[in-house]
C-alpha positions in Angstrom: -20.6 8.4 5.2 -17.4 6.9 3.8 -17.1 6.6 0.1 -15.5 3.8 -1.9 -14.6 4.2 -5.6 -14.7 0.8 -7.4 -12.7 0.6 -10.7 -13.6 -2.7 -12.2 -14.5 -3.6 -15.8 -16.3 -6.9 -15.1 -19.9 -5.7 -14.8 -21.1 -8.7 -12.8 -18.2 -8.6 -10.3 -18.5 -4.8 -10.0 -22.3 -5.1 -9.2 -21.6 -7.7 -6.5 -18.9 -5.5 -4.9 -21.0 -2.4 -5.0 -24.1 -4.2 -3.6 -22.0 -5.5 -0.7 -20.5 -2.1 0.0 -23.8 -0.4 0.0 -25.2 -3.0 2.4 -22.4 -1.9 4.8 -23.6 1.7 4.5 -20.7 2.9 2.3 -21.4 5.4 -0.5 -20.2 3.8 -3.7 -19.2 5.0 -7.1 -18.3 2.7 -10.0 -16.1 3.2 -13.1 -14.8 0.7 -15.6 -11.3 1.9 -16.5 -8.3 3.8 -15.2 -9.0 7.1 -17.0 -12.5 7.1 -15.6 -11.1 6.4 -12.1 -8.8 9.4 -12.4 -11.6 11.6 -13.5 -13.8 10.4 -10.6 -11.0 11.1 -8.1 -10.5 14.6 -9.5 -14.2 15.3 -9.1 -14.3 14.0 -5.5 -11.6 12.1 -3.6 -12.9 8.8 -2.2 -11.9 7.3 1.1 -10.7 4.1 -0.5 -10.1 3.1 -4.1 -10.7 -0.5 -5.1 -8.7 -0.8 -8.3 -8.6 -3.8 -10.7 -5.3 -4.3 -12.5 -6.6 -5.6 -15.8 -8.9 -3.0 -17.4 -9.3 -1.7 -21.0 -7.6 1.5 -21.9 -5.6 2.7 -18.9 -5.1 -0.3 -16.7 -4.9 -0.3 -12.9 -1.1 -0.1 -12.6 -0.9 3.0 -14.8 -3.8 4.6 -12.9 -2.1 3.8 -9.6 1.2 5.3 -10.6 -0.6 8.4 -11.8 -2.5 8.8 -8.6 0.7 8.4 -6.5 2.4 11.3 -8.3 0.1 13.7 -6.5 -1.6 11.7 -3.7 0.5 9.5 -1.4 -2.3 8.9 1.1 -5.3 7.7 -0.8 -5.8 4.1 0.4 -5.7 1.8 -2.7 -6.7 -1.9 -2.7 -5.5 -3.6 -5.9 -7.4 -6.6 -7.4 -5.1 -9.1 -8.9 -5.3 -12.4 -10.8 -4.9 -15.7 -8.9 -1.4 -17.1 -9.0 0.3 -14.2 -10.6 2.8 -13.1 -8.0 4.3 -10.7 -10.5 1.1 -8.8 -10.7 1.0 -8.4 -6.9 4.6 -7.1 -6.8 3.8 -4.7 -9.6 0.8 -3.5 -7.8 2.7 -2.8 -4.6 5.5 -1.2 -6.6 3.1 1.1 -8.3 1.9 2.3 -4.9 -1.0 0.1 -3.9 -1.4 -0.3 -0.1 -2.8 -3.9 -0.3 -3.9 -6.4 -2.8 -6.7 -9.0 -3.0 -6.5 -12.1 -5.3 -9.4 -13.1 -7.4 -11.6 -14.9 -6.8 -12.2 -13.5 -3.3 -14.9 -13.6 -0.7 -17.0 -10.5 0.0 -16.1 -10.9 3.7 -12.4 -10.6 3.0 -13.0 -7.6 0.7 -15.0 -5.8 3.5 -12.3 -6.7 6.1 -9.5 -5.3 3.9 -11.4 -2.0 3.2 -12.2 -1.6 6.9 -8.5 -2.1 7.7 -7.5 0.5 5.2 -9.9 3.0 6.6 -8.6 2.4 10.1 -5.0 2.9 9.1 -5.9 6.1 7.2 -7.3 7.5 10.4 -4.3 6.5 12.5 -1.6 7.5 9.9 0.9 9.8 11.5 1.4 13.3 10.0 4.6 13.0 8.0 6.0 16.3 9.2 6.0 14.9 12.8 8.9 12.5 11.8 11.1 15.3 10.3 14.2 14.1 8.5 16.3 11.1 9.6 19.0 8.7 8.4 18.6 5.1 7.6 22.2 4.0 7.4 23.7 6.2 4.7 20.3 7.0 3.2 18.5 10.2 4.1 14.7 10.2 4.5 12.6 13.4 4.3 9.3 12.6 5.9 7.7 15.9 4.9 8.1 15.1 1.2 7.9 11.3 1.6 11.2 10.7 -0.2 14.4 8.7 0.5 17.7 9.6 -1.1 20.1 6.6 -1.2 23.8 6.7 -0.7 24.3 6.6 -4.5 22.1 9.7 -4.9 19.0 7.8 -6.2 15.8 9.5 -4.9 12.6 7.5 -4.5 9.1 8.2 -3.3 7.8 6.5 -0.2 4.3 5.4 0.8 3.3 6.4 4.3 3.6 2.8 5.5 7.1 2.6 4.1 8.0 5.8 5.9 6.7 4.2 9.1 8.7 1.1 8.6 11.9 3.0 8.0 11.4 5.2 11.0 10.8 2.2 13.2 14.0 0.5 12.0 16.1 3.6 12.3 14.9 4.2 15.8 15.5 0.5 16.8 18.8 -0.7 15.3 19.5 -4.3 15.9 16.0 -5.0 17.4 14.2 -8.0 15.9 10.6 -7.4 14.9 8.4 -10.4 14.2 6.3 -10.4 11.1 3.2 -10.4 13.2 4.4 -7.3 15.1 5.0 -5.4 11.9 1.7 -6.5 10.4 -0.2 -5.4 13.5 1.6 -2.1 13.6 1.4 -1.1 10.0 -1.4 -3.2 8.5 -3.7 -3.3 11.6 -4.4 -6.0 14.2 -7.4 -7.2 12.2 -5.4 -7.6 8.9 -7.0 -10.4 6.9 -4.1 -11.2 4.6 -0.8 -13.1 4.9 2.8 -12.2 5.8 3.6 -12.4 2.1 2.3 -8.8 1.7 4.9 -7.6 4.3 7.7 -9.6 2.6 6.9 -8.1 -0.8 6.7 -4.6 0.6 10.1 -4.9 2.3 11.7 -6.3 -0.9 10.5 -3.1 -2.6 11.7 -0.9 0.2 15.2 -2.5 0.1 15.5 -1.4 -3.5 14.7 2.2 -2.6 17.6 2.1 0.0 20.1 1.3 -2.7 23.5 0.5 -1.2 21.9 0.2 2.3 19.4 -2.4 1.2 21.2 -5.2 3.1 20.7 -3.3 6.4 17.1 -4.6 6.5 17.9 -8.2 7.4 15.6 -11.2 7.4 15.7 -13.2 10.6 14.9 -16.7 9.5 11.6 -17.9 10.8 11.0 -14.8 12.9 10.9 -11.5 11.1 13.2 -8.6 10.3 15.8 -6.3 12.0 17.8 -3.2 10.9 21.6 -3.5 11.1 23.4 -0.3 12.0 26.6 -1.6 10.5 
């Protein structure tokens, strides 16, 4: 039975989420702050973490960053406030795999969790990709790191590694947003292309001087320039 850890300080919302998850035959644990989430993960790693950003004590962003220092693969769904794009970008930058804006429907929550679980099963083993170049940047798949041409080293999430490998293997090829979402977020992804755009904005920053090689193709998608 798959286990979901819910970190949410709003008792009423947490109860609704936990009830819905249990009805789908997930095992569920609930905590109300970031420190408790870290303790729960240390005790037993869940299959998915549903993590609210705004919590007392250690907030969701701090908890997410702490988790990513030692675990790049735990699927994390961040809960953010409506209309606050900065929160969404912060959540993705901290290492969240996806975000869901409050208020949300239980149907969408369940769909996002199911997609995260599918992607976790299909995730490629990092050592299979080895080391490769993305322009002047060097990627070490085994350690999930990218070293930019200016010497700056950054950690990668598994999905970011996949995007870089796809671009490096297909210079000049245009990928539509739908193609990239289907490949890395799953064909049943319930969200919008904004998630992809924000992820690639963050990925560009990690490439440093080679950031401009990931080019936007207006109205279509993205391509990687070999020049």
